[in-house]
N, C-alpha and C positions, 0 to 999 in steps of 0.2 A: 504493500500500500504506500510505498514511499512517494513523496512529492519531490519537486526539484530542490527543496531546502530542508526536508525532514525525512529521516530514515526509519522512523518508528513504525512498528506495526500498529494497527488501529487499536488493538486491545491494550497497547502500552500507554495510551493517553487517557487520563481521567476526564470526566465531564466538566470538572471544576479545575481551573488553572489560575495560578498566580504567575504574573509576568514581570519580573525585574528586568532592567535593561542589561545589567552586567552578568555575563555567564558565570563568573566566580561568585556572584551573590546568589545565583541559583544553587550552586554547589554548597555554599554556606548554609542556605535554608534547609536543603536536604539533610545535611550532616547534623544540624543542630535542632531541627524541629520535626522531621519526619521519621517514622519507623519503617523498617523493611523497604527502604528506598532502593531504586535501581536506576542506573544511567540509561536513558532511552533515546538520546540524540546527541551526536557529536559533529554533525555536518557543519563545516565552517567554524568549528569550535563553539557553536551556539548551543551550550549545554542545556539539557533538560533531564529532569528526574521525576519519577513517579514513586510515591510511597503512601503511607497512611498517616493521618493526623487524628488522634482520638478515634481510631478505628475506621475512619472514612478516607477513601482514596482521593488524593490530590496530586496534580502535576505542577511542577515548577519549571517554567520554560522561559529562557532568556529571550529578549526581543531585539537586542542591539539598540543603537541610538537613532532617533529620528523617525519621522512618519513613514518614509519608504520601508524601513526595516520592520517596524512593528506592523505595518500594513500587510506585508508579505506573510509574516508568521501568524498573525491573528486570522487572516483570510484562510490560510491552509488548515489551521486548527479547527476553525468553525466549519468550513466547507467540506473537508475531507476526513476529519477525525471526530466529527459530531460533538465537539466541545460546546457546552451551553453557556458557561459563565467564565469571564476573564476579569480578574482584578489586577490592573497594573499597579505595581508597588515600586516606588522610586524616590528620587530626590528632586527638589525644586528650589527656585529662588523666590524670595518674598517680592510681591508687587504691591504691597500695602503696608503702610507704616505701623498698622496694628497687628501685623503678622510677624512673629518673632522667630529667631533661630531656634530650631528643634521643635517648633510647632508641627503637629500632624494635620494635614489638610485632606479633605475628601472633596473631589471635584463634582459639582452639580452639572457641569457641562464645560466644553472647551471652545474658545474663540480662536480662529486661525485664519491667516491670509494665504495659506498654501494653495497651490494649483492642483493638489492631489485629487480632490473630488471631481474637478472639471475634467482632468485627464482620464480618470477612471470611468466616469459615468455621464459626463457632459452636464453636470449640475454645478451651481456656484453657491456654496453655503459658507457663511462666516462663523456660525455657531451651531454646535450640536450637543444635545443633552446626553448625560450618562443614564444608567438604568435606575429608575426610581425604586424598583424592588431591591436591587443590591444595596442601594444607598440607605434604605430603611433598615435593612439587616445590619449594616455597618454602624449606623448611628445608634441602634439599640444595643449592640455589643459594646460600643464605646461607653455608653452610660453604665452598663454592667461593670466595666473595667475602670470606672471613674476617670476616664480619659477626656480631657478638654479638646475634643475634636473640632476643628474649624471646617465649616461647610460653605461652599460658594463657587462662583464661576472662576475659571482659570484660563490662562493663555497657553497655547501651544505655538512655539516659535521654531522657525527653521534655522536659527542661529543661536549660539550660546551667548546670552546677553552680556555677560561680563567681558566678552572680547570685543564688544562694540566700541568704536572710538569715542562716541558721544552717547552716554547712557540716557541722558534726558531726551535726546532725539529718538532713541529707540522707544522710549515710553510714549512719545507723541504719536507713534504709528497706531496706537490702540485707543479705541473709544473709552470714554469715562463710564465704565459699567461696573465699577466696584470689584475689579478682579483681585483675587487674593494672592495668586502665585503664577509663575511662568515656568514651563517645562517644555519638552520637545517631542512627546509621543501621543498624548491622550486623544487629540482630535482624530488622528488616524485610526486608533483603536475604536473609538466611539462610532466613527463613520462606518467602518466595516461591520461592527456589531449591528447597527441599525439597518444596514443594507441587507444583511443575511438573517434578520429576525432573531438575533441572539442578544445576550446581556453583557454589559461591560461597565466598569467604573475605574476610578483611579485614586489610590491613596499615595500621599507624598509626605516626606519629611523635609522641612526647610533647612537647607545647609548653607545658603548664602543670601545676602540681603544688601540692597542699596542703602538701607537705613541703619545697618549695624555691621560694622567692619571687624568686629572681634573674631578671633580664630576659635574654632571648636576643637576640643580635645578629642582624641580618637575614642576614648572611653565614653564621652557624652554622645558622640555621633553613633557609636555602636548601640548604646542603650536605647536611644530614640528610634533607630531603625528596627531594633528587636521588638519594641512596643508596637510599631506599625505592622511588622510581619505577623506578630501574634494576633493583632486585631483582624488582619486580613484572613488568616487561617480560621479563626473562630467564626468569622462571618460567613465564609464561603462554604462551611460545612453545616451551617444552621438551617 
């Protein structure tokens, strides 16, 4: 059943998938959170693992960086492997002075100026919502975990904003819609999920900010990411 980018057998992939960008983060999640896990994809070193969390099967499949990469992997997982739910888990930059370093954000929908949707389907969307069903599950679990989860609209960018020569000019490209954060993949995932009648959302940990230039310790970053990972796992099996 291999696709051009996935070597797994159909039975190797669970219906519920967590999708970090970094293949080594997929490996980390499998080793630290899953039981009886096995490596199910190594094509292009885009590592994927399937195991169990509290007795329920979960796949952790890396997406790579950017809309084109997550667009390919989410499409193939939904279309050819019958995946039903994907939660992207990753990092982001604050786009709001009230959003602090290490906050955990849940995206209600992603705004993007990419040409992705027009090239794929001849449509021109600027904003696409994430799954209400998945979002409700995540927000309920966050309450159970006493986690101060931030929920709102986010931006998907084709560039890493911190590398822009003029950060203020970068911000001026986007309308004043109360965006919380900026990242590089969610719009592509949400678009593919909506196109194929599947469900997707995105959880992110804030690791950089235009409003706060302090550096994060590796321990603080790891603890915050682990909280986000645990929230995603608890939610996707609920």
